[in-house]
C-alpha positions as MATLAB code, in Angstrom:
seq = 'MAARSPKRQRNQQRRRWRQRLQWTLLPALGVVVAVWATLRLSLLEPGPPANPDNLCEVFREHTAWYDAARQSQDRWGTPIATQMAFVYYESSFQSHARPPRSKLWGLIPWTRPSSAFGYVQALDPAWQEYVRAVDGGWLTVRSNMVYALDFVGWYNHLSHTRLGIPLTDPRRLYLAYHEGRGGYEAGSHAAKPAIRSLATRVRNRAFRYDNQLQQCEQEFQCWRWYQVWPFCSTDEG';
ca = [
     -18.682   42.471  -87.221;
     -20.464   39.778  -85.298;
     -22.074   40.715  -82.010;
     -20.498   39.309  -78.873;
     -22.245   36.330  -77.368;
     -24.083   36.836  -74.059;
     -21.792   34.262  -72.408;
     -18.660   36.096  -73.470;
     -20.072   39.388  -72.267;
     -20.864   37.876  -68.851;
     -17.320   36.495  -68.555;
     -15.808   39.872  -69.393;
     -18.075   41.568  -66.869;
     -17.006   39.092  -64.163;
     -13.344   39.767  -64.938;
     -13.899   43.508  -64.639;
     -15.604   43.076  -61.260;
     -12.766   40.860  -60.018;
     -10.234   43.494  -61.036;
     -12.222   46.209  -59.285;
     -12.400   44.142  -56.132;
      -8.651   43.525  -56.206;
      -7.913   47.230  -56.503;
     -10.483   48.461  -53.974;
     -11.424   45.716  -51.534;
      -7.929   44.553  -50.606;
      -6.553   48.033  -49.799;
      -9.715   48.786  -47.849;
      -9.274   45.540  -45.933;
      -5.684   46.551  -45.162;
      -6.872   49.857  -43.730;
      -9.455   48.061  -41.564;
      -6.811   45.657  -40.234;
      -4.414   48.531  -39.488;
      -7.101   50.468  -37.628;
      -8.064   47.374  -35.660;
      -4.453   46.702  -34.724;
      -3.996   50.303  -33.582;
      -7.109   50.143  -31.431;
      -6.237   46.749  -30.051;
      -2.597   47.445  -29.277;
      -2.657   51.106  -28.307;
      -5.934   52.884  -27.780;
      -7.428   50.076  -25.725;
      -4.643   49.962  -23.156;
      -6.055   50.094  -19.619;
      -6.452   53.445  -17.932;
      -4.468   54.670  -14.925;
      -5.097   52.770  -11.683;
      -7.519   54.206   -9.157;
      -4.924   54.195   -6.363;
      -1.436   54.733   -7.836;
       0.068   55.394   -4.408;
      -0.238   51.752   -3.378;
       1.561   49.231   -5.585;
      -0.511   46.360   -4.225;
      -3.685   48.104   -5.359;
      -2.104   48.922   -8.716;
      -1.349   45.254   -9.356;
      -4.718   44.118   -8.028;
      -6.367   46.351  -10.611;
      -3.930   45.454  -13.407;
      -2.494   42.071  -12.526;
      -0.920   41.634  -15.967;
       1.310   44.622  -15.149;
       2.904   42.552  -12.385;
       3.731   39.847  -14.919;
       5.311   42.446  -17.212;
       7.368   43.976  -14.409;
       8.470   40.583  -13.125;
       9.500   39.512  -16.615;
      11.557   42.681  -17.042;
      13.164   42.199  -13.634;
      14.112   38.614  -14.461;
      15.539   39.673  -17.810;
      17.413   42.875  -16.934;
      17.658   43.093  -13.140;
      15.808   46.320  -12.275;
      13.528   45.688   -9.269;
       9.780   45.758   -9.913;
       9.226   48.644   -7.503;
      11.826   50.793   -9.270;
      10.267   50.155  -12.659;
       6.841   51.167  -11.421;
       8.204   54.287   -9.701;
       9.641   55.340  -13.065;
       6.231   54.883  -14.711;
       4.499   56.855  -11.954;
       6.682   59.919  -12.444;
       7.080   59.660  -16.210;
       3.423   59.299  -17.224;
       1.187   58.802  -14.164;
       0.334   55.423  -15.759;
      -1.132   57.036  -18.906;
      -0.427   54.908  -21.975;
      -0.432   57.791  -24.475;
       1.226   60.479  -22.386;
       3.147   63.178  -24.271;
       4.814   66.416  -23.182;
       2.383   69.347  -23.459;
       2.580   71.428  -26.622;
       4.090   74.876  -26.572;
       1.854   77.816  -27.513;
       2.457   80.006  -30.529;
       1.879   83.641  -29.534;
       0.649   82.267  -26.227;
      -2.537   80.976  -27.829;
      -2.174   78.469  -30.689;
      -1.078   74.895  -29.783;
       2.312   74.387  -31.410;
       5.156   71.873  -31.251;
       6.059   69.555  -28.393;
       9.433   69.971  -26.649;
      10.483   66.373  -27.352;
       9.428   63.075  -28.922;
       8.779   61.492  -25.495;
       5.759   59.191  -25.571;
       4.047   56.398  -23.699;
       4.134   54.964  -20.212;
       7.853   55.692  -19.737;
       8.205   58.767  -21.995;
      10.851   57.107  -24.135;
      12.346   59.375  -26.808;
      12.292   58.262  -30.443;
      16.071   57.615  -30.751;
      16.270   55.621  -27.509;
      13.168   53.619  -28.399;
      14.488   52.810  -31.858;
      17.778   51.668  -30.325;
      15.844   49.434  -27.931;
      13.709   47.936  -30.711;
      16.842   47.067  -32.674;
      18.553   45.645  -29.592;
      15.684   43.268  -28.772;
      14.765   42.474  -32.398;
      11.356   44.069  -31.928;
       8.874   44.820  -34.654;
       5.947   47.089  -35.410;
       4.047   45.588  -32.472;
       6.731   46.828  -30.055;
       5.094   50.074  -28.955;
       5.641   52.515  -26.099;
       1.942   52.529  -25.193;
       2.089   48.839  -24.205;
       3.122   48.280  -20.583;
       4.980   45.054  -21.397;
       7.386   46.813  -23.746;
       7.517   49.999  -21.677;
       8.739   48.125  -18.593;
      11.119   46.023  -20.649;
      12.546   49.272  -22.034;
      13.140   50.594  -18.511;
      14.893   47.366  -17.589;
      17.012   47.440  -20.749;
      17.968   51.100  -20.269;
      18.894   50.624  -16.622;
      20.895   47.523  -17.511;
      23.025   49.674  -19.831;
      23.350   52.358  -17.142;
      24.562   49.647  -14.778;
      27.048   48.048  -17.162;
      28.387   51.260  -18.722;
      28.236   53.685  -15.796;
      28.501   51.310  -12.863;
      25.219   52.455  -11.287;
      23.858   49.732   -8.977;
      20.422   48.422   -9.953;
      19.476   48.959   -6.311;
      20.032   52.746   -6.586;
      16.801   54.179   -8.054;
      17.939   57.780   -7.666;
      21.069   57.495   -9.785;
      19.342   55.206  -12.273;
      16.661   57.822  -12.785;
      19.202   60.619  -13.208;
      20.866   58.603  -15.981;
      17.454   57.823  -17.467;
      16.293   61.440  -17.470;
      19.563   63.071  -18.544;
      20.764   60.273  -20.804;
      23.872   58.276  -20.021;
      26.097   60.846  -21.703;
      24.485   63.692  -19.782;
      24.762   61.818  -16.500;
      28.414   61.042  -17.109;
      29.050   64.714  -17.874;
      27.275   65.704  -14.647;
      24.494   67.690  -16.332;
      22.190   67.067  -13.373;
      24.512   68.982  -11.053;
      23.116   72.278  -12.354;
      19.494   71.096  -12.267;
      18.141   71.078   -8.705;
      14.606   70.305   -9.922;
      15.819   67.111  -11.609;
      17.814   66.082   -8.550;
      14.735   66.626   -6.401;
      12.629   64.562   -8.797;
      15.169   61.740   -8.707;
      14.965   61.760   -4.914;
      11.172   61.447   -5.112;
      11.560   58.531   -7.527;
      13.871   56.820   -5.052;
      11.507   57.373   -2.135;
       8.544   56.027   -4.100;
      10.546   53.024   -5.267;
      11.428   52.165   -1.672;
       7.816   52.695   -0.577;
       6.529   50.560   -3.431;
       9.027   47.848   -2.504;
       7.823   47.786    1.110;
       4.226   47.534   -0.080;
       5.022   44.782   -2.574;
       6.620   42.649    0.114;
       3.214   42.483    1.823;
       1.262   41.328   -1.235;
       3.518   39.943   -3.961;
       2.509   36.359   -3.325;
      -0.990   37.248   -4.558;
       0.342   37.853   -8.054;
       2.620   34.849   -8.405;
       1.200   31.773  -10.116;
      -2.203   33.430  -10.490;
      -2.947   32.136  -13.994;
      -4.583   28.742  -14.401;
      -1.650   27.364  -16.440;
       1.040   28.506  -13.965;
       1.553   25.371  -11.910;
       4.413   23.801  -10.035;
       7.196   23.014  -10.942;
       7.019   25.532  -13.805;
       5.887   28.297  -11.469;
       6.528   28.823   -7.784;
       6.281   31.683   -5.318;
       9.316   33.295   -3.719;
       8.332   31.802   -0.392;
       8.431   28.269   -1.756;
];
């Protein structure tokens, strides 16, 4: 049997290397891209503001959050201050907030009480319903403030249309948000004084945030270089 020519051997070796690269390099590249996307879209979200008690200072530190809240308000109707009051009490502005784990035998970290996650502690079923409703995709995540605030607006819009709760009533909106629309309609909050008290605090913060925002909102309107009249104008125009 004749020996293979050096040229043929080199060609076969190249083909083997190409096959190896296809089976190893491309999957590895996919993993790198997935990790990058996770870091970019989730882990690198900004941290909580230094002064969460003043909405003007919150937006001065994270001006893009104003844009997100304003966009949600324009789309669904929930006032900016109410949205931000929800975030304050749901997560303290922590992008990856989760309910604390229970302890097995009082010592070993165990399961969490719910699937709540992100800035607005949206549960898995509600979030999945929202993603379907807005035709979202894998980039639509609860740890992104844009989608978190849009979720609050969407949820409150349904509470308004289905339960008749005014969008100017943060207390009742929050009760429906916390208890679920079915729970609110059944009056589940009536036997939960702690939840009613929390809803009152949400309302008070929303009103306080709104008063603060009236003093500074013009700072955050048309602040980007491409936002120019007549495509962008302040409320006082």
